[in-house]
Each structure stands twice: as C-alpha cells, then as structure tokens.
N, C-alpha and C positions, 0 to 999 in steps of 0.2 A: 503493499500500500505506500502509495508516493505521498509523503508528506512537504508541499512548498517549505514549511520553515527548517529541514533539513536541506544542506546547501554543499554545493560543490563548485566548488571555482577552480579554473583549470588556468594557469598562468599566476604567478605570483613574483617572478622575479624580477619583472618592469617597475617603472614607478608609479605605473597607474594598478597594477596586480600587488604591488604593497600596499599601495595608499587605500585598496579595496580591502586589502586583509585586517588594516589596522582598526577600519569602522565596523566590518563585520564581527571580529574577536569582541568587539563591547556594546553591538549591539543587545537591548536587552530583550528582543523577543526571538529572537530565533536561537536554534540550538548550534551546537559549535559547527564551524563547518571546516569539511575535506578540502583541502587544499593539493591538485594533480598540477604535477610537470613532468615535462620531458625527461628530466634529468635529474633525479633527488641527487646525487652524488654522497650516496649513504646518508642524507638524513631523514630520520623519522618523524620530526616534526619541527614547525616550521622555527623554533628560536634556534635549532641547530643550523638555519639558512640565514637566522637573521640573529645574529648575538641582543641587538638592542629591546629584542621581542621577550629576555627572559625571565618568570615569572608570570607573564600572563596570555602571551603569547606560545602554549602547547600545542595546537592543533594539528592533528595528522597530515602529513604530505604523502603524496603516495606515487608512484610512478605512472604518468595518465594513462590511463585504458578505455577505451568506451564502453567495452564490456562490464569491467568495475564500476562505473559510473551509473552506468542503466541498470546493472542487477543490485545495486545500492536502494533506500531506502530516501535517497536524495527526490526532491520533488521540483528544486531550482538550480539551475545551472546559470554562473557569471562565465562569460569567454571573456578574459584578458589577454585575448590572442591574437596575432597579426591577424590580418584581411583574410589571406587565403587560408589561413587554417581555421577562422569560424566560418567559412563559407561551406569546409569541410565537415567541422565536429557541428555545427547546428541541426541540419537536418536529422542525423540519427540520433540525435539526443531529442529531437520533437518527437520523432517516430515512436522512441521507446517512453513518452509520456511524458517528459520534463519541462518547465517552461523555461525557457532562454534569454538571457539578457545581456546580449551581447556587447561591448566596449567598443568595438572594430567597427569600419565602415562596409562593411560586407552589406548590408541590409538595410541599408538607409534611402536607397532610393525606390522608385516603383519600377523601374525599368533596368534591367540588367546589363543594357547599352550606355547608362548615364556612367553605372559604375568603372565599366570596362574602361571607356573613355576616360575620365577622368583621373582611376585608378592604376592602367595601365597592367592590367593582371584580369586572368581569365574570369567571364563571367560568374558571380553567384549561381547557389541552385535557384533555377528561375520559379519555380513554382509555390518558394518559399517567400517568395518575394512581396507578394501580393497580401501576405499572413502577417507579415512585419508590421508593426506599430513605430512611429519616429517617436522616443522617449524622452521629449520634455514636458515635465509635468504639467509647468504655467500655462501650456497649450493644448494637451490632449489627457488629460489626467483621467477623465472617463471613460477614455478608449485602453490608456494603455492597462487599467484595473484588471479588465478582461484580459488583456491579451496572454499569448504563449510565446510571442516572437520581438522581444524588444528591443531596436537600435538605439543604442545610447547614441545623443548627439556629440558631433565633434566640439569640441574647446571654443575654436574662434566662430562657430556656428554659432552656439550658445549665445555667445557675447552679443553679435549682430542682430541676431532674430529676437531679443527679446527685448531690442532696443528700439525695433524700426517696426514689429508687426502692431503694435498700438497705433502707432502714429498711420498703419497704412492702412491699417481695419477702420480708422476714423475716416479715412478718405483724406489726409493731410499733407501727402508726398505729391509736390506737382510731377505730374506725369512729364512733363517734357525738360527736368532736368536731373542731371546725374546726381546719384546718394554717394558719396565719397567716405568708405570704411577705411579709415586707418588704423589698422590692428599690431600691438609689439606683445609678446609672449615670454617669459623666461624660458630657460634651457631646457629642462624639465619637461616640456611639451615636443621637443624631436627626437624622445626615447633617449633609450639608455644603451642601445647598442656603440662600440666605440666609433667615433667620426673624427677625423682629423679637424674638419671646421666646428667641431665640439669641442675640442679641446679647452680646459681652463685658459691658456696663453691666447687663442682664438676668441673666445668669449670676452674673455675678462678686459674693461673699461674700451667694448666697442659696441657697436649697434650697427646693424646690416637687415636690407631689406632682403625678401627671399619668396621665390614660388610667384613671381607679379603675372597676372591674368592664369593663372595653370594651379593654384591652390585646391588641395583635395576639397575643403570644406565649401568651394564656391558654389556648389549645386544646391547645395543644401540650404543654403541662403538663398538661393534663387527661388527655391519651391516654397519656403516657409515665411519667411521677409516681407513677401509680398513687393518685393521690387523688380523689375524687368531687367532680364540681362542685358539690356540693348542700357540701360541706366546704372547697373554697377560695377563701382571702380572699389575693387576690395584688393587692400596691400596687406602683408603681414611680414613681421622683422622681429628680432631677434633679441631680446634685453640680455644685459650681462648679470640675470638672479636667478635663483633655482625654480621660481614658480609664480604664476600669476597674469591673468592677461587685463590690460589695458585698451579700450577701443576708443578712441573719437570718431566720431560719426556727423559727415557734415550734408544739411539737409535743408533745402528749399521748400519750402510751405507750399500750398496750393490757394492759399490765403491767408490774410496778415491775422496771425493771433495774438492772444496776450500773455503773460508766463503762466499765469494763471489756469487758463483754461488748456493751456499743455498741462499743467501740474496734473491738471485735474483728469484729463484724457489716461495719463499714465495711472493714476491713483485708483482710477474706475477697474480699469483693465487686469489690475495686479490686484485689486481688492481679496483678500482669502486667499492669499499665496502668501505665506509667511516668509518665505527666503528671500523672497524682492525687496530691497529696501530701496524707496526711491527717493529719493534726499529734495530739499526743499528746492525752489526754482531758485538758479543763479548761484547755487553750492555744489560742489564736486568731487566726488570719492577718489580717493588714491591706493594702490596698490596694498598698503601697508592695513587698510580696513577689510580685508575682506581674505588674505592670505590664512592659509589654515581654518577656513571657516565653510559653509555650502552657502553661503551667502552670496546672492549677485545684486551687487548697487548699481543706482544709473543716477546722474545728475545731467545738468543743461542749463544751457543761456542761449535764451531766443538777442538778436538785435534790435535794435531800437524801431526798425521798420515793421518787425512783426515775421517778419518770412523768411529770415535763415535762423538756424538752431543748427546748433551744437551739442551733441548728446556726448557723455564722457559714461560709461562703463567698465564695470570691473566685477574681474571672479577670480578663483584659483582654478588655474587648468587642471590639476590635477583631483579638486574637489567637486566645487557645481559644473567643473568642463568635462568631467569623468567619473572619478569611482564613487565621488557625492553623489552626482544626478541617479547613478546606478542605483546607489541605495533607496536616494528618492522611488525610482521605481517600484523595487522590491516593495517600499512601505505601501504604495499606492495597491499593488497587486495582493496584499495582506492586509488592506482596510486598516491600515494604523497612521494613524495622524503625522501629515508631513512634521509638524515642527515640534522635536523634540529635544528639549534645551541640552541633554546630555548628546547628542552628537551631532550639533553645527556648528563645534570645534571638531579639527581634524587633525589626529595623533597630537597632540600640544603639548598633553603632559606624560608623553613617552619618549 
C-alpha cells in the first residue's frame, strides 16, 4: 500500500538535492525519506556523505534501483536528477503508482518539441507531458494538489513569472513595447559539476552575462508570464555569491497608473499566498532579505508619468527557486498549509 508521506528522493549529491534533503529531514508531517544515488561509495546513511548532517541526518542512502523504489512503500518520489535522467525515471515511477515531483526541466512544457529545441536533448516521454502540471503554487495550487506528475519550475522563471503574471492578467502591460527582464543569480544556480568558468578565481570579483537569447528558462516565461516571445527580452548574469536571484524587470504599461493601483494589483493577486511578500510602493527587496528562506519578495518603482514601471524581485534559487518550491508542491498534495514557520527558513541552523 503506497503512502504519499513515504518519500523516496532520487539524487542528493547536487546543491538542489542537498537543499531538498535538509528540508525533508525537518518536515514535521512526513516519515524519514530514503535517498537513492548512483554511487553510495560505501555510505549507508546521509550523514556519511555529508558530515554536517551528523546527529540529525541519519536517513538511509541506497544505490539507485527502480525496482527497489517501486517495491518499497514510497508514495511520493522527488527527482533531483539531470533532465535526461528524469525523463527516463519518471514514467517508470508513475506506472508503479508513485506521485513524482521532478526538479528538472524534462516535463515543464506541453510539447516535446519545445523541450528538445531549448535543451538540445532527446524528447522526454511524450505521452506523459499531458499529465504534467507546472508546479508554481501561486498560480496553479488547485491543479497541483491532485497531480501525479509535478514539473517544478526553473529558478529564473519563477522570479520573472511571479513578477509579470499579475500585470499581464490585469491587462496592464503594453502589447507594443518590449519587456526587459534583467536577472542575476548566484553561482549555485549553475550546478555542482566542476567547470573552469565556475571556479572561484573566475567567479570571484566578477560579473558576466551568459546564454543571451538562448537560456532554457525562456519558454517557461513565455508560457506562464503572459508576455509574447517577440516582446520578451530575458538576460541572465552570474553573480559572485553562492545563492540568490535578483531580477530587475522593465515594463511599459498600457495606460498610466498610480503607485497605489500597481500595489493593489500585486496584493490582490497574491492574497492568501503567504510566501510572497509584496513590498510597499517605492521600496525594493535585496538578496539578503530572502537567502535561506522560501520567500519571494517583490517591490517596484513607477515613474512620474505613470507608464514606466521597474519591478525588482528576489528569491533564493535553491529555496523558492528549486527545493523549497518542491516541498511547497508536496505540501499541496498532502493538504498541508503552505505557511509553516518551521519550514520557511532553509537549513540556517545546521
């Protein structure tokens, strides 16, 4: 008998996987998760892989085996795996009756062609794409709650979509002007695999743009933010910090607005969404306000003419941009309140 509170986690050695582990190990409503990795290197529990977890992270570590997972009592599986691995594992786990929360990009798009075009990888299991629900709780909570396959959003995409969707849904974005999304991320967003361009010497005291007009999160933004492809300008930069995303978004409005009316649009849109913090008009969030939390902070400034709007949003790319959001999605499937003060801070005390 499968129990959704029995959790299997596939992949824990990356930054996102480790962040997910720290959240699940402290989760008050689930049983101790089991972690599956390709190479245990002799480790039998998580603290043998990560000494910082000694005394509280003694969860079982096992060699990855689909048979072992499907023959267990696990009812929910998290995939903190590369895109191509998720596209292979997810259908097998779904067929065995597990719910899957996938942190890769394999199932974020309704068509296989979109994935192949942007990720330059073979198409995922096309028959499963229609089953996948985009896991952005502030937009799709009711659908996520009953979903069997949840595609966790990208970190940059989360920061931009939540900034723009309230405006586009209210019809406030000019259809004839570009929307410029200037986004900057900490180095952990690039993953844990060793690369020369991510070495300390290359990143420290530096700032650089990358993947212009080709970043993989672009189609997510086009699909969910309400901005057309021809009007979206999305640029990404690497900050010399470990974690966090700050997005500065430039919008021309369709008609003059007041600061009060813009703030009202945001507050009404996010009413009842406790992990979104809308700042008072004219005040702006910073990375230090959100790092190691699962909050999404948003502020804005409107020019004197009422048509030029600059929105600044911040989140932790490993938290709200990845593992924290995945746990939000788990909570929705379990009927657990999103706002649990014990879980809004991310591994800050360990």
